[in-house]
N, C-alpha and C positions, 0 to 999 in steps of 0.2 A: 383272652385280650380279644385279640387280631381274629381269632378266628370267629369269637361270638359277633364281632363287628360284621363281618362279610355275612355271615349269616345269615344277622337280624336284618341285612340290607338286600335281602334277595328281596326283590316285587311279588315275587310266587312264594313268600316265606309260609304268608299265613292266606288260606283258602278259604274262603265262605259264604257261601249262598245258597239260598233255598227257593226253590219252584214252588209258587202256588197254584192250590190245585183248578180252584174257581174261577181263576184266569185265562185257565189253558182248558176249557172243558173237555176235550179232546182225549185229556191226557188223564183225566182225575182219578181212572180207575189204576193208575198207578201208585195212589194211595189209599190202601186199604182203611177201614176205618180203625182207630185207636181202643182198644179193648183191654180197660183199667181192672186191675185185681180187686177183687169185694172186700176184700180183708183190710182190716184197719191195724194199726199199730197196736201192738200189746204192751207197749211201755210208755212213759209219760215222755213228753216231746223234751230232748237236749235242750238247754239254754240255747235260742239263736238258730234254733234247726226247726224246720218243716217236717211234715210227711208226706212221700213222693208215693203215689201207691204200684208203682210200676204197672205191669202187664204188657201186654204186646202192640207192637207199633211200625209204622213202616217208616224207615230211617233211609237219610239219604236225600238227592234233590236232583231235580231235573236241571236241564240247561236255563239259567237264568237270563238269558239275553234277551231274550223278548218281554222278562216282567219288568213293569217299570221300576226304577232304580237296582236295577239287575247287574247292571255294570258292563263289564266287555269279555267278562270271562268265562269260560264254558265251563268249569268245576267238573271236570273227568273224574275226580278223584272222589268224589259222592255219589257216583254211581254204579252198580244198578241201584237203584231203592231196594230195599229189600227187609223184610220182617224179621223183627228180633223181640224177644221176651228179656225181660230184664224183672228180678224180683224187688218189693219194696225197699225204701234205705228214706234213710234220714239225709237231709241236705241242710250247709248252712243257707239262711235266707238270705245272706249278701256275701258279697265278696270280702275274705279276711280285712279287717282294716288293718290300719297304723297303731290303734290303740290295743287291739287285739297281739298283733304281731310284736309288738313292744314289752306287752307281759311275757310273753314266751321268751323272748331273750334275755329279762330279766332274771326270770326263775331258771335259764340254763345256759345262760352266757355264749349263746350262740352267735357264730359270727359267719356272715353270708358271702356267698361266692364272690359277689363283688367286690366286698372288704376285705379279701385276701389276693394276695402278692401271686400274680399268674406263675408258673414255674416254667424255666426257662425249656425243660424237656419236653413241655405241650405246646410251644410255639417254636420250634428249630428256626432259626436265622433271626430270632427277633431281637432288638439290638437292647442290653442290659436296662438303658436309660427308662424303653419301652414299656418294661415288665412292672408295672405300677397297678396297684388294686383300682377299679374305675368300671363302670360300666356304658351302656349306649343311650342316648338320648336323643328327643326328637328337637333338631334345629330348625327351625322353619326359615326357608333364604328370604330374603328381604324383594325377590323380583322372582318374575314368573321362571320357570325352572321346567327341565326336560324329566317326563314322568319316566324316562328309563336310565336314569341315574340318581338312585335313592342316595350317594352318596351326599347329594347337595342338601338334604333333609334330616341325616342322621350323621352323628359325630360320638366319637369313643372319648369319653370325659373320665380323666382321673379324679376320683374322692367320688365320684357317684353312685348313689347305693342307696337301699331303702330308707336309709335315714336326711339322704340330702337325693334327690328322685332326679333334679333335672343340674345336679352338679355341685360341688363342693361350697358354694354361696345358697345354697338355697337350703331349706329344712322342712319340718313339717310339724312346725310349731301351729296350733291352733287347727290342726286339719288330721286331728284323732278318729274322725268318721269317713275319711277317703280311704279308698282301697290301697292295702302295702302295693307298692310295684317294687320294680328292680329287683326282683326274686326270680333265681335260676331255680332248675326242676327239684333239685336237691337240698333246696330250702325250702321248697311247699312241702317236700315229704317228710323235711324234720320236723315242721311245726304239725303236721296233719298227726304223727306218730305222737308227740306230745303230747296233742289233745285228743288221743284215746280216738281217732277218727283214719280215714285214707283219703287220697284224692278219689275222683269218681271216674270212671271208665267213662269211653267213651259213650256207649250208647246208655249208660245211665245218667248223663249228662245232657242227651240228645232228648232223653223221654221226657226228663225233669224240664228243659226248656220250651217243651212244645205244649206244656201245661192244659194237657189233656185233648188238647186239638189233634185234626188231622190234616196233613200236606198243607199247613199253612205257611205263608211266606215267613210270616216273624212272629216272635213268643206270643204275641196277641192277636192275631188275625191278618188279613190280607193286605192291610192298607199302611203306609208308613207314616200317616199323619190322620187317624180318624180324626174327624169333626175338623181336621187343623191342629189337632192338639200332636206335642212331640211325646214320643213313646220311650224313647233313651237315646245317649248322648254320644252323638255322631259328629260327622265333619262336616260343617255348611261353609261355603263361600268357592274360591277357587284354591284348590289343592296343590301344592302344599305351602302355597306362602300366606293367604288368606284365609281365616276361621273368622266369620262372621256372628258365630254364638247365635245364632237363631233359636238354637233349643236351650239355651240359658244358660250355658257353658263353655267356656274357651279355655279347652284344654280337659284335662282333667275333672271329675264332680265327686261331689262324697257320694255316698250309697244309699240307696231306696230314696233317690229324688224323682225318680220315676215310678209309672205304675208299675205292681206285681204281675206277675203273669197266671194262670189259673191255679198254681199250686203255692201261690204267695211268695214266688222268689221273682228277688229284685236284680235288674241289673244282668238279666242273661242274654242281651244284646248289647254290644256297644260299651264303653268307657273305658274296662280294661279286659286285653286277654285272659283268658283261664286254662292254666295247665289242668292238662289231665292223663289218665296213667297210661295209656294207650301209648305203643311205638307206633311210627307212622310209615304207613306203606301207601305207595297210589294204588296199588292192586288188590287191596285188603278187601272192598265189598264186593268186587267180581269173585274172590275166594270163597266168599261165606253167602252168596246169592242164592243156592239151589235150597235151601230148608230155613227153618225157622231157628235163628241163633240163639240158644238159652246165654244169659248171663256174661254173655262174650267179653275175654279179656283182650282181646286185640290180638296183631299177630303176635309172633314171635322173637321178632326180628324188625329193625326198619331199611326202608329202601326210599329214596329220593332223587328219580334220575337227575335231576336239577343239581344234585350234589351226590354222587353215587357213594362214596365212603365216607359218609358223614351221616351216622345216627342221628333220628329226631322221635321225637314227643310230640301228640298230637295237640294241640292248641284250639279252642272253642271259645265263639262269643262275638270276636272282632272289638274294637276299640273307639277312643274317639275321634281317631283317625280314619276311619272306615267312610269311605264316600263313592257314590256308581262314578266317579271318576277314575279311578285309582284303585280302591279295596272295599268292591261292595261286599263287606261280610259283616254284617249287622243282621244278615238273614240267618234262621236257624238252623237249616239242614246241612250246612257244609262245611268243612273242615279248615283248619290252619297247622301249621307244622312249627316245632323250633328245634332248633342243638341246646340239648338239656342244660350245658352251662350257661347259654344265653340268658341275658336278663335285658330288662328297658324300662322306660318309664311309662308304657303303656302295656305291662303283662304284669297280672296277678295270679289268684286260685281260691277255690273253696272247697270246702272240704264235706265226706260222705260219710255213713256210717249204717252199715246194713243192721234189721229190725232184732239179729240174734247177737249184735258187737257188744262188746264193752261199753254199757250205759252213761259210766263216771265222764264228767266232761270237767275242765280246770278252768 
């Protein structure tokens, strides 16, 4: 509870930005061509999934600070850019929705982390009256806020969970096609196991998000708004107090309301963050950059110098709160991080299945 709030509130918690090769010609060699596998899937597509061919690609990000809408963070944990190979796999076309997660809960009786009473041993020193089920909710202030103090726009709300994503007075009625949020890492794993699937590795996720493109800034190319068209649900207006909804949505949007990328995947940028399987380490890319890594599973343990004693998992894709003023993490090549028991109203997930993995799907 309290620990989750502290982790979620850190301004450096979610890191995401990608360098656009064509915008900085002197450095384009850092991104070598994506080489897709020629083999096609040997089985029929599972419902709701699309085939991602896999292959070899350049993974990571240049410093985006000179890129339009690149923000002010160097994104050092997304370097060096390095070559990675992944086998082909099936991936959910969209984030898991409220309707899909509800079917899982009905079938299994599963209770999410946010719905469980926090244990006193996990939060030493916490008052008994504070140990109540709940989660983190974005609550924009009514005034201009210092970006050095995220407590001005994040709150721990008792009763916030996937059924009540912004607090006990909210609900998901009529929002069956919205991505499920307020899910911790364990919740995503439980759903994936029930659905004969798994969470993507970080490498699989980035290969899929790039959609066959090489070194582009976004999942669709090098312009945030090609021909003036919004391609993802991000934040417009002055962060955090004003969301002008120029992209059509104030806050979270239903899935698949923006164009798909080259592999037919929706919302690989913006809307909600996505849990992936890997532990987070700041130095992981440097440790594997000397050779082409095949089907990497990530590091064996986590290390975040911002909070050295707190293990974290990688999150990808950014959310509806991403903006170059504070969180330029709608860019495809960089990384986020989250404490596994933390959830909020802008974190969701999607699943994958390898070509040889169980083909049944509930």
